[in-house]
PDBQT receptor file of N, H, CA, C and O in Angstrom, charges set to zero:
ATOM      1  N   MET A   1      91.989 148.618-128.753  1.00  0.00    +0.000 N 
ATOM      2  CA  MET A   1      91.094 149.682-128.356  1.00  0.00    +0.000 C 
ATOM      3  C   MET A   1      89.967 149.724-129.383  1.00  0.00    +0.000 C 
ATOM      4  O   MET A   1      90.209 149.650-130.587  1.00  0.00    +0.000 OA
ATOM      5  N   ASN A   2      88.749 149.841-128.902  1.00  0.00    +0.000 N 
ATOM      6  H   ASN A   2      88.552 149.901-127.923  1.00  0.00    +0.000 HD
ATOM      7  CA  ASN A   2      87.575 149.906-129.769  1.00  0.00    +0.000 C 
ATOM      8  C   ASN A   2      87.021 151.322-129.812  1.00  0.00    +0.000 C 
ATOM      9  O   ASN A   2      86.819 151.963-128.780  1.00  0.00    +0.000 OA
ATOM     10  N   LEU A   3      86.778 151.797-131.036  1.00  0.00    +0.000 N 
ATOM     11  H   LEU A   3      86.941 151.277-131.874  1.00  0.00    +0.000 HD
ATOM     12  CA  LEU A   3      86.202 153.117-131.278  1.00  0.00    +0.000 C 
ATOM     13  C   LEU A   3      85.035 152.957-132.238  1.00  0.00    +0.000 C 
ATOM     14  O   LEU A   3      84.889 151.922-132.888  1.00  0.00    +0.000 OA
ATOM     15  N   THR A   4      84.206 153.989-132.320  1.00  0.00    +0.000 N 
ATOM     16  H   THR A   4      84.324 154.829-131.791  1.00  0.00    +0.000 HD
ATOM     17  CA  THR A   4      83.182 154.055-133.353  1.00  0.00    +0.000 C 
ATOM     18  C   THR A   4      83.488 155.282-134.196  1.00  0.00    +0.000 C 
ATOM     19  O   THR A   4      83.526 156.402-133.687  1.00  0.00    +0.000 OA
ATOM     20  N   VAL A   5      83.709 155.065-135.501  1.00  0.00    +0.000 N 
ATOM     21  H   VAL A   5      83.678 154.155-135.915  1.00  0.00    +0.000 HD
ATOM     22  CA  VAL A   5      84.036 156.150-136.412  1.00  0.00    +0.000 C 
ATOM     23  C   VAL A   5      82.946 156.226-137.469  1.00  0.00    +0.000 C 
ATOM     24  O   VAL A   5      82.763 155.303-138.261  1.00  0.00    +0.000 OA
ATOM     25  N   ASN A   6      82.221 157.349-137.468  1.00  0.00    +0.000 N 
ATOM     26  H   ASN A   6      82.370 158.100-136.824  1.00  0.00    +0.000 HD
ATOM     27  CA  ASN A   6      81.108 157.544-138.404  1.00  0.00    +0.000 C 
ATOM     28  C   ASN A   6      80.136 156.369-138.365  1.00  0.00    +0.000 C 
ATOM     29  O   ASN A   6      79.664 155.905-139.403  1.00  0.00    +0.000 OA
ATOM     30  N   GLY A   7      79.845 155.897-137.157  1.00  0.00    +0.000 N 
ATOM     31  H   GLY A   7      80.229 156.274-136.314  1.00  0.00    +0.000 HD
ATOM     32  CA  GLY A   7      78.865 154.834-136.965  1.00  0.00    +0.000 C 
ATOM     33  C   GLY A   7      79.377 153.428-137.166  1.00  0.00    +0.000 C 
ATOM     34  O   GLY A   7      78.621 152.473-136.993  1.00  0.00    +0.000 OA
ATOM     35  N   GLU A   8      80.648 153.268-137.528  1.00  0.00    +0.000 N 
ATOM     36  H   GLU A   8      81.263 154.044-137.668  1.00  0.00    +0.000 HD
ATOM     37  CA  GLU A   8      81.223 151.942-137.757  1.00  0.00    +0.000 C 
ATOM     38  C   GLU A   8      82.276 151.633-136.704  1.00  0.00    +0.000 C 
ATOM     39  O   GLU A   8      83.094 152.485-136.356  1.00  0.00    +0.000 OA
ATOM     40  N   LYS A   9      82.247 150.404-136.201  1.00  0.00    +0.000 N 
ATOM     41  H   LYS A   9      81.583 149.712-136.484  1.00  0.00    +0.000 HD
ATOM     42  CA  LYS A   9      83.226 149.979-135.205  1.00  0.00    +0.000 C 
ATOM     43  C   LYS A   9      84.609 149.893-135.835  1.00  0.00    +0.000 C 
ATOM     44  O   LYS A   9      84.768 149.386-136.946  1.00  0.00    +0.000 OA
ATOM     45  N   GLN A  10      85.602 150.391-135.118  1.00  0.00    +0.000 N 
ATOM     46  H   GLN A  10      85.473 150.803-134.216  1.00  0.00    +0.000 HD
ATOM     47  CA  GLN A  10      87.005 150.330-135.531  1.00  0.00    +0.000 C 
ATOM     48  C   GLN A  10      87.794 149.776-134.353  1.00  0.00    +0.000 C 
ATOM     49  O   GLN A  10      87.547 150.137-133.202  1.00  0.00    +0.000 OA
ATOM     50  N   GLU A  11      88.729 148.908-134.646  1.00  0.00    +0.000 N 
ATOM     51  H   GLU A  11      88.930 148.615-135.581  1.00  0.00    +0.000 HD
ATOM     52  CA  GLU A  11      89.596 148.385-133.591  1.00  0.00    +0.000 C 
ATOM     53  C   GLU A  11      91.027 148.815-133.881  1.00  0.00    +0.000 C 
ATOM     54  O   GLU A  11      91.548 148.589-134.973  1.00  0.00    +0.000 OA
ATOM     55  N   LEU A  12      91.649 149.433-132.894  1.00  0.00    +0.000 N 
ATOM     56  H   LEU A  12      91.226 149.617-132.007  1.00  0.00    +0.000 HD
ATOM     57  CA  LEU A  12      93.043 149.856-133.006  1.00  0.00    +0.000 C 
ATOM     58  C   LEU A  12      93.904 148.941-132.156  1.00  0.00    +0.000 C 
ATOM     59  O   LEU A  12      93.506 148.551-131.058  1.00  0.00    +0.000 OA
ATOM     60  N   MET A  13      95.059 148.603-132.648  1.00  0.00    +0.000 N 
ATOM     61  H   MET A  13      95.383 148.920-133.539  1.00  0.00    +0.000 HD
ATOM     62  CA  MET A  13      95.951 147.717-131.907  1.00  0.00    +0.000 C 
ATOM     63  C   MET A  13      96.590 148.424-130.710  1.00  0.00    +0.000 C 
ATOM     64  O   MET A  13      96.930 147.785-129.714  1.00  0.00    +0.000 OA
ATOM     65  N   GLU A  14      96.751 149.741-130.811  1.00  0.00    +0.000 N 
ATOM     66  H   GLU A  14      96.476 150.261-131.620  1.00  0.00    +0.000 HD
ATOM     67  CA  GLU A  14      97.364 150.488-129.720  1.00  0.00    +0.000 C 
ATOM     68  C   GLU A  14      96.727 151.863-129.621  1.00  0.00    +0.000 C 
ATOM     69  O   GLU A  14      96.235 152.391-130.619  1.00  0.00    +0.000 OA
ATOM     70  N   PRO A  15      96.729 152.448-128.438  1.00  0.00    +0.000 N 
ATOM     71  CA  PRO A  15      96.180 153.801-128.294  1.00  0.00    +0.000 C 
ATOM     72  C   PRO A  15      97.020 154.801-129.079  1.00  0.00    +0.000 C 
ATOM     73  O   PRO A  15      98.190 154.554-129.375  1.00  0.00    +0.000 OA
ATOM     74  N   GLY A  16      96.417 155.909-129.402  1.00  0.00    +0.000 N 
ATOM     75  H   GLY A  16      95.468 156.109-129.162  1.00  0.00    +0.000 HD
ATOM     76  CA  GLY A  16      97.131 156.945-130.132  1.00  0.00    +0.000 C 
ATOM     77  C   GLY A  16      96.371 158.249-130.059  1.00  0.00    +0.000 C 
ATOM     78  O   GLY A  16      95.452 158.412-129.257  1.00  0.00    +0.000 OA
ATOM     79  N   THR A  17      96.771 159.169-130.910  1.00  0.00    +0.000 N 
ATOM     80  H   THR A  17      97.517 159.036-131.562  1.00  0.00    +0.000 HD
ATOM     81  CA  THR A  17      96.125 160.473-130.952  1.00  0.00    +0.000 C 
ATOM     82  C   THR A  17      95.171 160.543-132.134  1.00  0.00    +0.000 C 
ATOM     83  O   THR A  17      95.197 159.698-133.028  1.00  0.00    +0.000 OA
ATOM     84  N   LEU A  18      94.341 161.556-132.119  1.00  0.00    +0.000 N 
ATOM     85  H   LEU A  18      94.320 162.243-131.393  1.00  0.00    +0.000 HD
ATOM     86  CA  LEU A  18      93.428 161.789-133.228  1.00  0.00    +0.000 C 
ATOM     87  C   LEU A  18      94.215 162.017-134.519  1.00  0.00    +0.000 C 
ATOM     88  O   LEU A  18      93.835 161.502-135.570  1.00  0.00    +0.000 OA
ATOM     89  N   GLY A  19      95.282 162.767-134.453  1.00  0.00    +0.000 N 
ATOM     90  H   GLY A  19      95.590 163.186-133.599  1.00  0.00    +0.000 HD
ATOM     91  CA  GLY A  19      96.107 163.019-135.638  1.00  0.00    +0.000 C 
ATOM     92  C   GLY A  19      96.656 161.731-136.227  1.00  0.00    +0.000 C 
ATOM     93  O   GLY A  19      96.684 161.575-137.447  1.00  0.00    +0.000 OA
ATOM     94  N   GLN A  20      97.093 160.808-135.384  1.00  0.00    +0.000 N 
ATOM     95  H   GLN A  20      97.070 160.934-134.392  1.00  0.00    +0.000 HD
ATOM     96  CA  GLN A  20      97.601 159.527-135.857  1.00  0.00    +0.000 C 
ATOM     97  C   GLN A  20      96.504 158.703-136.521  1.00  0.00    +0.000 C 
ATOM     98  O   GLN A  20      96.749 158.048-137.534  1.00  0.00    +0.000 OA
ATOM     99  N   LEU A  21      95.299 158.731-135.960  1.00  0.00    +0.000 N 
ATOM    100  H   LEU A  21      95.100 159.264-135.137  1.00  0.00    +0.000 HD
ATOM    101  CA  LEU A  21      94.177 157.995-136.541  1.00  0.00    +0.000 C 
ATOM    102  C   LEU A  21      93.841 158.541-137.924  1.00  0.00    +0.000 C 
ATOM    103  O   LEU A  21      93.645 157.770-138.864  1.00  0.00    +0.000 OA
ATOM    104  N   LEU A  22      93.773 159.858-138.055  1.00  0.00    +0.000 N 
ATOM    105  H   LEU A  22      93.932 160.484-137.291  1.00  0.00    +0.000 HD
ATOM    106  CA  LEU A  22      93.477 160.449-139.357  1.00  0.00    +0.000 C 
ATOM    107  C   LEU A  22      94.527 160.034-140.384  1.00  0.00    +0.000 C 
ATOM    108  O   LEU A  22      94.197 159.745-141.534  1.00  0.00    +0.000 OA
ATOM    109  N   ASP A  23      95.777 160.005-139.970  1.00  0.00    +0.000 N 
ATOM    110  H   ASP A  23      96.045 160.240-139.035  1.00  0.00    +0.000 HD
ATOM    111  CA  ASP A  23      96.853 159.592-140.861  1.00  0.00    +0.000 C 
ATOM    112  C   ASP A  23      96.680 158.131-141.279  1.00  0.00    +0.000 C 
ATOM    113  O   ASP A  23      96.827 157.802-142.456  1.00  0.00    +0.000 OA
ATOM    114  N   ARG A  24      96.369 157.256-140.322  1.00  0.00    +0.000 N 
ATOM    115  H   ARG A  24      96.250 157.523-139.366  1.00  0.00    +0.000 HD
ATOM    116  CA  ARG A  24      96.167 155.835-140.628  1.00  0.00    +0.000 C 
ATOM    117  C   ARG A  24      95.002 155.611-141.579  1.00  0.00    +0.000 C 
ATOM    118  O   ARG A  24      95.026 154.692-142.398  1.00  0.00    +0.000 OA
ATOM    119  N   LEU A  25      93.975 156.460-141.466  1.00  0.00    +0.000 N 
ATOM    120  H   LEU A  25      93.955 157.206-140.800  1.00  0.00    +0.000 HD
ATOM    121  CA  LEU A  25      92.800 156.327-142.327  1.00  0.00    +0.000 C 
ATOM    122  C   LEU A  25      93.005 156.998-143.685  1.00  0.00    +0.000 C 
ATOM    123  O   LEU A  25      92.140 156.913-144.556  1.00  0.00    +0.000 OA
ATOM    124  N   GLY A  26      94.149 157.664-143.868  1.00  0.00    +0.000 N 
ATOM    125  H   GLY A  26      94.852 157.733-143.161  1.00  0.00    +0.000 HD
ATOM    126  CA  GLY A  26      94.432 158.331-145.138  1.00  0.00    +0.000 C 
ATOM    127  C   GLY A  26      93.614 159.588-145.347  1.00  0.00    +0.000 C 
ATOM    128  O   GLY A  26      93.313 159.955-146.483  1.00  0.00    +0.000 OA
ATOM    129  N   ILE A  27      93.253 160.251-144.260  1.00  0.00    +0.000 N 
ATOM    130  H   ILE A  27      93.498 159.953-143.337  1.00  0.00    +0.000 HD
ATOM    131  CA  ILE A  27      92.420 161.450-144.315  1.00  0.00    +0.000 C 
ATOM    132  C   ILE A  27      93.298 162.689-144.231  1.00  0.00    +0.000 C 
ATOM    133  O   ILE A  27      94.164 162.787-143.362  1.00  0.00    +0.000 OA
ATOM    134  N   VAL A  28      93.072 163.630-145.133  1.00  0.00    +0.000 N 
ATOM    135  H   VAL A  28      92.368 163.550-145.838  1.00  0.00    +0.000 HD
ATOM    136  CA  VAL A  28      93.793 164.908-145.105  1.00  0.00    +0.000 C 
ATOM    137  C   VAL A  28      93.157 165.762-144.004  1.00  0.00    +0.000 C 
ATOM    138  O   VAL A  28      92.009 166.180-144.150  1.00  0.00    +0.000 OA
ATOM    139  N   PRO A  29      93.864 166.028-142.919  1.00  0.00    +0.000 N 
ATOM    140  CA  PRO A  29      93.281 166.708-141.766  1.00  0.00    +0.000 C 
ATOM    141  C   PRO A  29      92.694 168.080-142.053  1.00  0.00    +0.000 C 
ATOM    142  O   PRO A  29      91.724 168.487-141.414  1.00  0.00    +0.000 OA
ATOM    143  N   GLU A  30      93.276 168.799-143.012  1.00  0.00    +0.000 N 
ATOM    144  H   GLU A  30      94.064 168.469-143.531  1.00  0.00    +0.000 HD
ATOM    145  CA  GLU A  30      92.806 170.146-143.323  1.00  0.00    +0.000 C 
ATOM    146  C   GLU A  30      91.445 170.144-144.004  1.00  0.00    +0.000 C 
ATOM    147  O   GLU A  30      90.801 171.189-144.093  1.00  0.00    +0.000 OA
ATOM    148  N   ARG A  31      91.001 169.001-144.482  1.00  0.00    +0.000 N 
ATOM    149  H   ARG A  31      91.524 168.152-144.410  1.00  0.00    +0.000 HD
ATOM    150  CA  ARG A  31      89.757 168.924-145.247  1.00  0.00    +0.000 C 
ATOM    151  C   ARG A  31      88.596 168.321-144.488  1.00  0.00    +0.000 C 
ATOM    152  O   ARG A  31      87.556 168.026-145.076  1.00  0.00    +0.000 OA
ATOM    153  N   VAL A  32      88.758 168.134-143.180  1.00  0.00    +0.000 N 
ATOM    154  H   VAL A  32      89.603 168.373-142.702  1.00  0.00    +0.000 HD
ATOM    155  CA  VAL A  32      87.683 167.526-142.399  1.00  0.00    +0.000 C 
ATOM    156  C   VAL A  32      87.438 168.291-141.104  1.00  0.00    +0.000 C 
ATOM    157  O   VAL A  32      88.300 169.013-140.602  1.00  0.00    +0.000 OA
ATOM    158  N   ALA A  33      86.236 168.105-140.587  1.00  0.00    +0.000 N 
ATOM    159  H   ALA A  33      85.536 167.518-140.995  1.00  0.00    +0.000 HD
ATOM    160  CA  ALA A  33      85.897 168.543-139.235  1.00  0.00    +0.000 C 
ATOM    161  C   ALA A  33      85.720 167.268-138.416  1.00  0.00    +0.000 C 
ATOM    162  O   ALA A  33      85.229 166.260-138.923  1.00  0.00    +0.000 OA
ATOM    163  N   VAL A  34      86.119 167.320-137.154  1.00  0.00    +0.000 N 
ATOM    164  H   VAL A  34      86.518 168.139-136.743  1.00  0.00    +0.000 HD
ATOM    165  CA  VAL A  34      86.062 166.118-136.322  1.00  0.00    +0.000 C 
ATOM    166  C   VAL A  34      85.364 166.427-135.005  1.00  0.00    +0.000 C 
ATOM    167  O   VAL A  34      85.608 167.452-134.370  1.00  0.00    +0.000 OA
ATOM    168  N   MET A  35      84.485 165.503-134.617  1.00  0.00    +0.000 N 
ATOM    169  H   MET A  35      84.287 164.670-135.133  1.00  0.00    +0.000 HD
ATOM    170  CA  MET A  35      83.855 165.552-133.303  1.00  0.00    +0.000 C 
ATOM    171  C   MET A  35      84.186 164.249-132.579  1.00  0.00    +0.000 C 
ATOM    172  O   MET A  35      84.150 163.170-133.171  1.00  0.00    +0.000 OA
ATOM    173  N   ILE A  36      84.504 164.365-131.307  1.00  0.00    +0.000 N 
ATOM    174  H   ILE A  36      84.533 165.241-130.827  1.00  0.00    +0.000 HD
ATOM    175  CA  ILE A  36      84.692 163.194-130.461  1.00  0.00    +0.000 C 
ATOM    176  C   ILE A  36      83.698 163.299-129.320  1.00  0.00    +0.000 C 
ATOM    177  O   ILE A  36      83.711 164.262-128.554  1.00  0.00    +0.000 OA
ATOM    178  N   ASN A  37      82.842 162.306-129.217  1.00  0.00    +0.000 N 
ATOM    179  H   ASN A  37      82.831 161.524-129.840  1.00  0.00    +0.000 HD
ATOM    180  CA  ASN A  37      81.820 162.262-128.170  1.00  0.00    +0.000 C 
ATOM    181  C   ASN A  37      81.007 163.560-128.133  1.00  0.00    +0.000 C 
ATOM    182  O   ASN A  37      80.679 164.070-127.061  1.00  0.00    +0.000 OA
ATOM    183  N   GLY A  38      80.688 164.086-129.324  1.00  0.00    +0.000 N 
ATOM    184  H   GLY A  38      80.954 163.672-130.195  1.00  0.00    +0.000 HD
ATOM    185  CA  GLY A  38      79.853 165.271-129.437  1.00  0.00    +0.000 C 
ATOM    186  C   GLY A  38      80.569 166.598-129.282  1.00  0.00    +0.000 C 
ATOM    187  O   GLY A  38      79.933 167.652-129.320  1.00  0.00    +0.000 OA
ATOM    188  N   ARG A  39      81.885 166.563-129.107  1.00  0.00    +0.000 N 
ATOM    189  H   ARG A  39      82.401 165.707-129.076  1.00  0.00    +0.000 HD
ATOM    190  CA  ARG A  39      82.664 167.795-128.920  1.00  0.00    +0.000 C 
ATOM    191  C   ARG A  39      83.524 168.047-130.149  1.00  0.00    +0.000 C 
ATOM    192  O   ARG A  39      84.270 167.168-130.580  1.00  0.00    +0.000 OA
ATOM    193  N   VAL A  40      83.420 169.256-130.720  1.00  0.00    +0.000 N 
ATOM    194  H   VAL A  40      82.813 169.970-130.371  1.00  0.00    +0.000 HD
ATOM    195  CA  VAL A  40      84.227 169.619-131.891  1.00  0.00    +0.000 C 
ATOM    196  C   VAL A  40      85.683 169.773-131.464  1.00  0.00    +0.000 C 
ATOM    197  O   VAL A  40      85.993 170.413-130.459  1.00  0.00    +0.000 OA
ATOM    198  N   ILE A  41      86.565 169.170-132.255  1.00  0.00    +0.000 N 
ATOM    199  H   ILE A  41      86.313 168.650-133.072  1.00  0.00    +0.000 HD
ATOM    200  CA  ILE A  41      87.999 169.248-131.969  1.00  0.00    +0.000 C 
ATOM    201  C   ILE A  41      88.643 170.207-132.964  1.00  0.00    +0.000 C 
ATOM    202  O   ILE A  41      88.614 169.952-134.168  1.00  0.00    +0.000 OA
ATOM    203  N   PRO A  42      89.223 171.307-132.483  1.00  0.00    +0.000 N 
ATOM    204  CA  PRO A  42      89.866 172.269-133.383  1.00  0.00    +0.000 C 
ATOM    205  C   PRO A  42      91.036 171.631-134.125  1.00  0.00    +0.000 C 
ATOM    206  O   PRO A  42      91.691 170.728-133.604  1.00  0.00    +0.000 OA
ATOM    207  N   LYS A  43      91.291 172.096-135.322  1.00  0.00    +0.000 N 
ATOM    208  H   LYS A  43      90.759 172.829-135.745  1.00  0.00    +0.000 HD
ATOM    209  CA  LYS A  43      92.382 171.556-136.137  1.00  0.00    +0.000 C 
ATOM    210  C   LYS A  43      93.727 171.664-135.432  1.00  0.00    +0.000 C 
ATOM    211  O   LYS A  43      94.563 170.768-135.547  1.00  0.00    +0.000 OA
ATOM    212  N   THR A  44      93.936 172.740-134.714  1.00  0.00    +0.000 N 
ATOM    213  H   THR A  44      93.257 173.468-134.620  1.00  0.00    +0.000 HD
ATOM    214  CA  THR A  44      95.241 172.971-134.095  1.00  0.00    +0.000 C 
ATOM    215  C   THR A  44      95.534 172.021-132.937  1.00  0.00    +0.000 C 
ATOM    216  O   THR A  44      96.696 171.875-132.559  1.00  0.00    +0.000 OA
ATOM    217  N   GLY A  45      94.533 171.377-132.368  1.00  0.00    +0.000 N 
ATOM    218  H   GLY A  45      93.589 171.496-132.675  1.00  0.00    +0.000 HD
ATOM    219  CA  GLY A  45      94.781 170.519-131.211  1.00  0.00    +0.000 C 
ATOM    220  C   GLY A  45      94.684 169.038-131.477  1.00  0.00    +0.000 C 
ATOM    221  O   GLY A  45      94.758 168.247-130.537  1.00  0.00    +0.000 OA
ATOM    222  N   ARG A  46      94.522 168.635-132.711  1.00  0.00    +0.000 N 
ATOM    223  H   ARG A  46      94.463 169.278-133.475  1.00  0.00    +0.000 HD
ATOM    224  CA  ARG A  46      94.254 167.224-133.008  1.00  0.00    +0.000 C 
ATOM    225  C   ARG A  46      95.401 166.286-132.651  1.00  0.00    +0.000 C 
ATOM    226  O   ARG A  46      95.165 165.145-132.254  1.00  0.00    +0.000 OA
ATOM    227  N   ASN A  47      96.620 166.746-132.785  1.00  0.00    +0.000 N 
ATOM    228  H   ASN A  47      96.812 167.673-133.107  1.00  0.00    +0.000 HD
ATOM    229  CA  ASN A  47      97.745 165.874-132.460  1.00  0.00    +0.000 C 
ATOM    230  C   ASN A  47      97.914 165.688-130.957  1.00  0.00    +0.000 C 
ATOM    231  O   ASN A  47      98.644 164.798-130.520  1.00  0.00    +0.000 OA
ATOM    232  N   ASP A  48      97.247 166.515-130.169  1.00  0.00    +0.000 N 
ATOM    233  H   ASP A  48      96.654 167.238-130.524  1.00  0.00    +0.000 HD
ATOM    234  CA  ASP A  48      97.345 166.429-128.711  1.00  0.00    +0.000 C 
ATOM    235  C   ASP A  48      96.184 165.663-128.086  1.00  0.00    +0.000 C 
ATOM    236  O   ASP A  48      96.204 165.398-126.884  1.00  0.00    +0.000 OA
ATOM    237  N   VAL A  49      95.170 165.300-128.876  1.00  0.00    +0.000 N 
ATOM    238  H   VAL A  49      95.154 165.515-129.852  1.00  0.00    +0.000 HD
ATOM    239  CA  VAL A  49      93.987 164.628-128.337  1.00  0.00    +0.000 C 
ATOM    240  C   VAL A  49      94.221 163.122-128.335  1.00  0.00    +0.000 C 
ATOM    241  O   VAL A  49      94.323 162.498-129.391  1.00  0.00    +0.000 OA
ATOM    242  N   SER A  50      94.305 162.547-127.143  1.00  0.00    +0.000 N 
ATOM    243  H   SER A  50      94.223 163.054-126.285  1.00  0.00    +0.000 HD
ATOM    244  CA  SER A  50      94.474 161.100-127.011  1.00  0.00    +0.000 C 
ATOM    245  C   SER A  50      93.118 160.414-127.140  1.00  0.00    +0.000 C 
ATOM    246  O   SER A  50      92.126 160.859-126.563  1.00  0.00    +0.000 OA
ATOM    247  N   LEU A  51      93.091 159.331-127.900  1.00  0.00    +0.000 N 
ATOM    248  H   LEU A  51      93.897 158.970-128.369  1.00  0.00    +0.000 HD
ATOM    249  CA  LEU A  51      91.865 158.561-128.056  1.00  0.00    +0.000 C 
ATOM    250  C   LEU A  51      91.735 157.588-126.891  1.00  0.00    +0.000 C 
ATOM    251  O   LEU A  51      92.726 157.090-126.358  1.00  0.00    +0.000 OA
ATOM    252  N   ARG A  52      90.483 157.329-126.511  1.00  0.00    +0.000 N 
ATOM    253  H   ARG A  52      89.677 157.733-126.944  1.00  0.00    +0.000 HD
ATOM    254  CA  ARG A  52      90.205 156.447-125.372  1.00  0.00    +0.000 C 
ATOM    255  C   ARG A  52      89.216 155.364-125.786  1.00  0.00    +0.000 C 
ATOM    256  O   ARG A  52      88.423 155.542-126.710  1.00  0.00    +0.000 OA
ATOM    257  N   GLU A  53      89.281 154.274-125.103  1.00  0.00    +0.000 N 
ATOM    258  H   GLU A  53      89.925 154.130-124.352  1.00  0.00    +0.000 HD
ATOM    259  CA  GLU A  53      88.370 153.157-125.334  1.00  0.00    +0.000 C 
ATOM    260  C   GLU A  53      86.926 153.649-125.360  1.00  0.00    +0.000 C 
ATOM    261  O   GLU A  53      86.485 154.352-124.450  1.00  0.00    +0.000 OA
ATOM    262  N   GLY A  54      86.193 153.275-126.411  1.00  0.00    +0.000 N 
ATOM    263  H   GLY A  54      86.551 152.704-127.150  1.00  0.00    +0.000 HD
ATOM    264  CA  GLY A  54      84.778 153.609-126.520  1.00  0.00    +0.000 C 
ATOM    265  C   GLY A  54      84.469 154.967-127.109  1.00  0.00    +0.000 C 
ATOM    266  O   GLY A  54      83.296 155.316-127.247  1.00  0.00    +0.000 OA
ATOM    267  N   ASP A  55      85.487 155.756-127.467  1.00  0.00    +0.000 N 
ATOM    268  H   ASP A  55      86.440 155.473-127.355  1.00  0.00    +0.000 HD
ATOM    269  CA  ASP A  55      85.226 157.070-128.060  1.00  0.00    +0.000 C 
ATOM    270  C   ASP A  55      84.378 156.917-129.321  1.00  0.00    +0.000 C 
ATOM    271  O   ASP A  55      84.506 155.945-130.065  1.00  0.00    +0.000 OA
ATOM    272  N   ARG A  56      83.505 157.907-129.539  1.00  0.00    +0.000 N 
ATOM    273  H   ARG A  56      83.401 158.697-128.935  1.00  0.00    +0.000 HD
ATOM    274  CA  ARG A  56      82.664 157.966-130.737  1.00  0.00    +0.000 C 
ATOM    275  C   ARG A  56      83.097 159.175-131.552  1.00  0.00    +0.000 C 
ATOM    276  O   ARG A  56      82.975 160.313-131.099  1.00  0.00    +0.000 OA
ATOM    277  N   LEU A  57      83.603 158.927-132.753  1.00  0.00    +0.000 N 
ATOM    278  H   LEU A  57      83.703 158.002-133.122  1.00  0.00    +0.000 HD
ATOM    279  CA  LEU A  57      84.105 159.997-133.612  1.00  0.00    +0.000 C 
ATOM    280  C   LEU A  57      83.196 160.177-134.811  1.00  0.00    +0.000 C 
ATOM    281  O   LEU A  57      82.676 159.214-135.375  1.00  0.00    +0.000 OA
ATOM    282  N   GLU A  58      83.020 161.420-135.179  1.00  0.00    +0.000 N 
ATOM    283  H   GLU A  58      83.443 162.201-134.721  1.00  0.00    +0.000 HD
ATOM    284  CA  GLU A  58      82.355 161.768-136.433  1.00  0.00    +0.000 C 
ATOM    285  C   GLU A  58      83.368 162.587-137.227  1.00  0.00    +0.000 C 
ATOM    286  O   GLU A  58      83.845 163.622-136.763  1.00  0.00    +0.000 OA
ATOM    287  N   ILE A  59      83.687 162.115-138.420  1.00  0.00    +0.000 N 
ATOM    288  H   ILE A  59      83.299 161.274-138.797  1.00  0.00    +0.000 HD
ATOM    289  CA  ILE A  59      84.636 162.805-139.293  1.00  0.00    +0.000 C 
ATOM    290  C   ILE A  59      83.840 163.278-140.493  1.00  0.00    +0.000 C 
ATOM    291  O   ILE A  59      83.325 162.473-141.269  1.00  0.00    +0.000 OA
ATOM    292  N   LEU A  60      83.742 164.598-140.639  1.00  0.00    +0.000 N 
ATOM    293  H   LEU A  60      84.160 165.252-140.009  1.00  0.00    +0.000 HD
ATOM    294  CA  LEU A  60      82.927 165.216-141.676  1.00  0.00    +0.000 C 
ATOM    295  C   LEU A  60      83.812 165.829-142.745  1.00  0.00    +0.000 C 
ATOM    296  O   LEU A  60      84.719 166.602-142.438  1.00  0.00    +0.000 OA
ATOM    297  N   THR A  61      83.551 165.487-143.993  1.00  0.00    +0.000 N 
ATOM    298  H   THR A  61      82.814 164.858-144.242  1.00  0.00    +0.000 HD
ATOM    299  CA  THR A  61      84.331 165.998-145.117  1.00  0.00    +0.000 C 
ATOM    300  C   THR A  61      83.620 167.201-145.719  1.00  0.00    +0.000 C 
ATOM    301  O   THR A  61      82.410 167.180-145.944  1.00  0.00    +0.000 OA
ATOM    302  N   PHE A  62      84.391 168.244-145.974  1.00  0.00    +0.000 N 
ATOM    303  H   PHE A  62      85.374 168.261-145.791  1.00  0.00    +0.000 HD
ATOM    304  CA  PHE A  62      83.831 169.435-146.623  1.00  0.00    +0.000 C 
ATOM    305  C   PHE A  62      83.679 169.157-148.116  1.00  0.00    +0.000 C 
ATOM    306  O   PHE A  62      84.582 168.620-148.758  1.00  0.00    +0.000 OA
ATOM    307  N   MET A  63      82.528 169.528-148.651  1.00  0.00    +0.000 N 
ATOM    308  H   MET A  63      81.795 169.964-148.130  1.00  0.00    +0.000 HD
ATOM    309  CA  MET A  63      82.278 169.321-150.072  1.00  0.00    +0.000 C 
ATOM    310  C   MET A  63      81.770 170.626-150.665  1.00  0.00    +0.000 C 
ATOM    311  O   MET A  63      80.910 171.298-150.096  1.00  0.00    +0.000 OA
ATOM    312  N   GLY A  64      82.316 170.962-151.806  1.00  0.00    +0.000 N 
ATOM    313  H   GLY A  64      83.014 170.417-152.269  1.00  0.00    +0.000 HD
ATOM    314  CA  GLY A  64      81.844 172.152-152.512  1.00  0.00    +0.000 C 
ATOM    315  C   GLY A  64      80.688 171.787-153.422  1.00  0.00    +0.000 C 
ATOM    316  O   GLY A  64      80.494 170.622-153.766  1.00  0.00    +0.000 OA
ATOM    317  N   GLY A  65      79.957 172.756-153.791  1.00  0.00    +0.000 N 
ATOM    318  H   GLY A  65      80.115 173.703-153.512  1.00  0.00    +0.000 HD
ATOM    319  CA  GLY A  65      78.852 172.491-154.679  1.00  0.00    +0.000 C 
ATOM    320  C   GLY A  65      78.299 173.788-155.235  1.00  0.00    +0.000 C 
ATOM    321  O   GLY A  65      78.746 174.883-154.892  1.00  0.00    +0.000 OA
ATOM    322  N   GLY A  66      77.358 173.639-156.063  1.00  0.00    +0.000 N 
ATOM    323  H   GLY A  66      76.995 172.750-156.342  1.00  0.00    +0.000 HD
ATOM    324  CA  GLY A  66      76.814 174.857-156.619  1.00  0.00    +0.000 C 
ATOM    325  C   GLY A  66      75.471 174.639-157.256  1.00  0.00    +0.000 C 
ATOM    326  O   GLY A  66      74.873 175.582-157.775  1.00  0.00    +0.000 OA
TER     327      GLY A  66
C-alpha cells in the first residue's frame, strides 16, 4: 500500500490503522495532530481509522517555545 506522509512516499507491506502506523514510525500519539486527506483525526478514534491506498497524511508535532 502506498501512502504519502508529510510529503514523502511511504510503502506499507499490509493495510492497517492509523494507530498502527504511528506505532511503526515510533511516534508518541499523544504528542501529535494528524490529518488524513485534509481531515483532522481526533486522538480517540485513531485506532479505528483504516488506511487506504493513496491516503495523504500530515503528522504535526507540538512544540513548546517562548
